[in-house]
C-alpha positions, 0 to 999 in steps of 0.5 A, spaced: 937 907 666 938 914 665 933 917 661 934 925 663 937 926 656 933 922 652 926 925 654 928 931 649 929 926 643 923 925 639 923 919 635 921 919 628 916 913 627 911 910 623 904 906 627 900 901 624 895 896 627 892 895 633 892 892 640 898 891 645 904 896 642 910 892 639 916 896 638 921 895 632 928 897 633 933 897 627 941 896 627 947 901 626 946 905 620 939 902 618 933 906 619 925 904 620 925 901 613 928 895 615 922 892 617 918 894 611 918 887 609 914 884 616 911 890 618 904 888 615 904 881 618 905 884 625 900 889 624 895 884 624 896 882 631 899 888 634 900 896 634 906 896 631 911 902 632 917 902 628 922 907 629 928 911 628 934 910 633 937 917 636 942 919 630 939 915 625 933 915 620 930 921 621 931 922 629 936 927 632 942 925 636 943 924 643 946 929 647 950 924 651 954 918 649 949 913 645 950 906 649 945 901 648 942 902 655 942 910 653 939 908 647 934 903 651 932 910 655 930 914 649 926 909 647 923 908 653 921 915 654 918 916 648 914 910 649 912 912 656 910 908 662 906 902 660 910 896 657 911 894 650 913 888 646 920 889 643 924 886 637 930 889 635 936 887 630 943 888 631 944 894 635 937 894 635 937 887 639 942 889 644 937 895 645 931 891 646 935 887 651 937 893 655 929 894 655 928 887 658 933 888 663 929 895 665 923 892 665 920 896 660 918 890 655 913 885 656 917 881 651 923 881 647 925 878 640 933 879 639 935 878 632 942 877 631 944 882 637 950 885 639 953 884 645 956 876 644 962 878 640 969 876 643 976 877 641 977 876 633 969 877 632 969 884 635 975 886 631 971 883 625 965 887 627 969 894 627 973 893 621 967 890 617 962 896 619 967 901 618 968 898 611 961 898 609 960 905 611 965 907 607 962 904 601 956 906 602 958 913 601 962 911 595 958 907 591 955 911 585 947 910 586 946 909 578 950 902 578 944 899 583 940 898 576 945 892 575 943 886 579 950 883 580 952 890 584 946 889 588 948 882 590 955 884 591 953 890 596 949 886 599 953 880 600 955 881 607 948 883 611 943 879 606 942 872 603 937 876 597 939 882 594 934 888 595 931 892 589 935 898 587 930 903 590 930 900 596 937 899 596 939 906 595 935 908 601 938 903 605 945 906 603 943 913 604 941 911 611 948 908 612 952 913 609 948 920 612 947 918 619 949 923 624 950 918 630 954 913 626 961 916 629 959 916 636 955 910 636 959 905 633 965 904 638 959 903 643 956 898 639 962 894 638 964 894 645 957 892 648 957 886 652 951 883 654 950 882 662 944 881 666 937 878 666 931 881 663 925 880 667 920 878 661 920 872 656 926 873 651 927 870 644 934 870 641 933 869 633 940 868 629 940 867 621 945 861 620 948 865 614 950 871 618 957 874 616 957 880 621 955 877 627 957 869 625 952 864 628 957 861 633 955 867 637 948 864 638 952 859 642 954 865 647 947 868 647 944 860 649 949 860 655 948 868 657 940 866 656 939 859 658 931 861 660 930 864 653 927 861 646 933 860 641 931 859 634 935 859 628 933 863 622 934 858 616 937 861 610 938 868 613 943 873 614 945 879 618 938 883 616 934 877 616 927 881 614 928 882 607 931 874 606 925 871 609 919 876 612 915 870 614 920 866 618 922 873 622 915 875 623 913 868 626 919 869 631 917 875 633 909 873 633 911 867 637 916 870 642 910 876 643 905 871 645 904 864 641 901 868 635 902 866 628 903 869 621 898 865 618 
């Protein structure tokens, strides 16, 4: 993993709690706000570091190609030499798996990770993400006060609609991300391969319409030694659908802890 270019990148982040470090990594077009529903539960057991990937949220872009491996290099350089637990969603799940392969992670929890799309799945991912980005730039923010509009906007990614103020921030993150154009083709083209050197949990929402649940079968074949979990009733961004269920998967994968 090449960390030379990533060492110059300071990643915007928040820290909560104490204990072993647990890094939370969002998906493409998202930001650290993705983790707001679960960060409090996780911070009871860990020092939680929720960060913005390079080119998203308030973090600057990488100077080179933002492959999942390069993004993982930026996270590893930011965190330093001590291994850490990591959980990631979508693109963040692929980055987390790369950190596991690099020996930087104590444990990995990948929530509907990229890397297992094939053929039409990959074409759907590309078209769907482009359409979502275009819509985020065009939706009048004043229309988000209507519950029906919020539900329509979040239908692809979440089972539940977000409150208007949260959804506005999420749409702004997506519409304004300077790293989007460079990161999208790397996200779509990414194929997971290799073997993480730490315990791995793969959790997939059974109502994920962006990376459909049948991709979880490919993840099982590629990672037979991992713990594979179904997030019941959850979409592609499961933190807002069922925070307890997501936190439980992350905590268990990082050491057998429980939300309770």
